C-alpha angles and dihedrals in degrees: 000000000000121000127217091272091055095252118139121233129190123222137186119209137187119194131188130187108228102167125041129187120238089264090058096252117134115262099175133022130195113209137180119199124193127184112235101173094122091050091051091050090050091049091050092049091049092050091050092047092049090049092052092049092044088054091054092044093052098036096087091220090114135020109244126194135175116212146178122230088244087072100258119134105219100183139001140172123251093256093058090050089051091050092055096034097239129128131234087249090057089052094048090049090056094244097134118084117174091214092057092048090064117086114231094251089061097048091099090059089052091049092053092046091050091049090052092048091051091053102035104017089235134059134211114257114264137190117239140129136260129205112242119220090260091056096254119124130243123198113228145170111229130194123178142184138178113248117252113278092010132110097184109031126073147160129235131195115211126196119192107222097181091121091057 
């Protein structure tokens, strides 16, 4: 509905027939109407936000992975899988562990990033390397953050810097 100022408002209604005529047609209705404009605005904002993130996730400009603090990578975009040489099937089988991707000489960088994430929920991007599935190494820049309202699930953005 539109108000006097020309602004649109959303409503939800529930109606019940509680008195019928002898021919079965409704004579009286009982209705409850509730304004849901704020809810509709929130839904629209969420849809727009999800669409923006989905565009980044699918753009293949950056590798994106979602992880648990136990080391398991629970989701990733195609570009991240290409960077590390694994397949979507490997991911779905639980074969990719971010801790095992890191060569021993880079474990200190991981430790510092994890400490910073625990304190600040986000860490500064850092250069390091990952092992690819074939055992070769790939130089990357990695930035990570815990997801909102989570203490054990996060997201990382990975940039392959091989060309540099």
